[in-house]
N, C-alpha and C positions, 0 to 999 in steps of 0.2 A: 504494500500500500504506500504510494508515494507521499512523502511529507517533507516539509522543511521545518527547521527549528529556528525561531526568531531570537532576537538578542535578549529577550527576557525569559527565554527557555520554553516558550509556548510552541507546541507542535501543531502545524497547520497542514491539513490534508488537502491535496489537490488532484484533479484529473487533467490529463494532457493528451489530447487526441489529434492525430493528423499532422499535416505539414502545410506550409504556406504562410500568408500573413496572419499573425496571431490575433485572436479575439478573446478577450477575457470577460468572464461573467461573474458579477457580484450579486449574490442572491438577496432576496427580501427577507423580512422577518415574518414568521419564525421558521425558516426553512433551511435547506442545505443546498450544496452544489447540484444535487440530483434534480432540483426543480428546473434546471436548464437543459436536461437531457435531450428533449425533443429539438430544441433550437441548436444544440451542439451537434446532434446527429445530422440535421439538415445542412448546417453551414460546413461541417466537416466534409460532407459529401460534395460540397461546392468548391472544395480545394482550400479551405482555410484550416489553420491550426487553432483548435478551440480548447480553452482552459477555464476551469472553474474550481473554486476552493470552498471548503467549509469554513465559515467565519469562526474565530475563536469562541469557544463555548457552545458551538453548534456541531451536530453530527459527529464526524470522526476526528475532529480537531480536539486539542486539549481543553480542559475546563478550568481555566484560571479563575481564582476568586476575584481578583482585581483586573483592571485593564479592559473592561467591557464598555468601551467608549469609542467615539468616532476617530479620535487621534490614533488609538492603537489599531483600529480596523484599517485605517489608511496606511499606517506604518507596516502592518502585516502584508498588505497588498504590495507595497513598495519592495519589501524583502522578497516576495515571490517574483516580482518583475526582475529584480536584480539577480536572483538565483537562476532563473531561466534565461536571463539575458535577453529579455523581450525588447524588440525594437519595432517602430512603426505599427504599434498595436492599436486595436480598436477596443476601448474599454466600455463595457456595457454594465449598467447597474439598475436594479429595480428596487424601489422602496428604500429600505435601509441601505441596500447596495448602491443605490444612486447617490446617497449621501456619502458613502464610502469612496466612490469614484471621484466625486467633487472634492472631497477633503484630501484625497491622494494627490490630485493635481495642485491643489492649493498649498500643500505642504512640501511636495517633492518635485513639482514642475511637470511640464509636458514633454520633456525630452524623449521619453520612450513611447509617447502616445500620439497617434496620428489623428484620432477622432474619439469623441466621448458621446455615449448615448445614455441619457438619463430617462428612465421609464417610471412615471409616477413616483419620482424620488421624494424623499422626505425633505422639508425645507430646512434652511440653516437653523431655525429655532421653531420648535413646535409648541412650546409653552406660552401661554398667555401672560404677557407682562404689560407694563405701562407703555413700553416702546413697541410692543407686538400685540395690540389689542385683538387681532384676528386669530390669535393662537387658541389652543384648547386650555381650559382651566386645569389647575393641578389636580382637582378632584376627579377629573376624567382619567388621569393616569393612575391615581390612587385606586380608583375602582377597577381598572384593568389589572393592576398588580394584585389586588385582593382576590379577584376572580381566578387568576392564575394560581395563587397560593391555595385557594380553597379546593379547586378541582380542575387542574390544568388539562386533563384529558378531555373533559366535557367542553371546556373553554375552546380548545383547539378545534374540536368537532363542530361546535357552533360557529366558529370563525369562518369555516369553509363556505358557509352560505353567502355572506356578503363578499368574501374574498374573490369568489369565482362568479359573482353576479347571479347566484342561484336564487336570490331573494327577489328577483325581477319576474314579473308575470310572464308566463309562457316559456320560460327558460327550461331546457331539458337538463335535469340534474343527473350527474354521473356519480353513482354511489362509490365506484372504484376510485374515482378522482378524489372524492372527499376522504375516503379511508386512507389512501396513500398519503395525501397531504397531512392528515392528522398524525400519521405515524412519523413522518419527517419532523413535524413540529415537536413531537414528544422526545425526539432525540436531542433537542435543544435544552441545555441545562437551565434550571429555574433561575439561578443567579444571573445568567446572561440575559434572561428575558425580563427580569424585574429590576435591574439596576437603574437608578434614576438618570444616569448619563445617556440613556437612550433618547432623552428629550432634546438632544442635539444642541450643544452650545455653538457659538459663532466659531468660524475657522480659526485655528491657532497655528503658530509656527511649531516646528519640531522641538524647539527649546522651551516652549511654553505649554503647560497643560492647564485647562480650566474645567471646572465642574459645571454641569448644566444648571443646577439649582443651588443657591448658596447654602440652604439649610442642610444639604448633604455634603 
């Protein structure tokens, strides 16, 4: 099972298929690299080299107690790029993965990246503040963490309905898709999914680390 070990000792699992111009995939919350398998298969068949990793705390990567924040996610991606010596890459990120890609470019530059694709990416700041009145109140995140702690299996199962748009009238629901997604989500460690730093602070430099919420 291919992995790299980051500077802080975290093991990051990745899959690397095919040859050609590299495309990297950063998955959304609360999933793993496997969420991209269909896209990776298709693009690999079109002559691209396709690479995806399990974010720290997710799937087959290590489960560190600390470091579950965007700065570490971006630095992990940078270490993967450096280890594989990727050049002229297309960086694709969905949801949390979109924030990861943006933070990677902000912290490490675009020297290895030709293009970036952000799909329904998280914004720089999700929390409602005086300067960000359009954000979500802290109570929304507290409720999410409480639901995860109380019964995460049911939470993930319920999450598949809005996640895949199955809550829309006339949508054909795939039981297999819901089950598979729920299983992937359960491989994500509780600490990684409930840490407050998921609320996304503003971009920082590699020499500066900031918490999302001052109370934490």
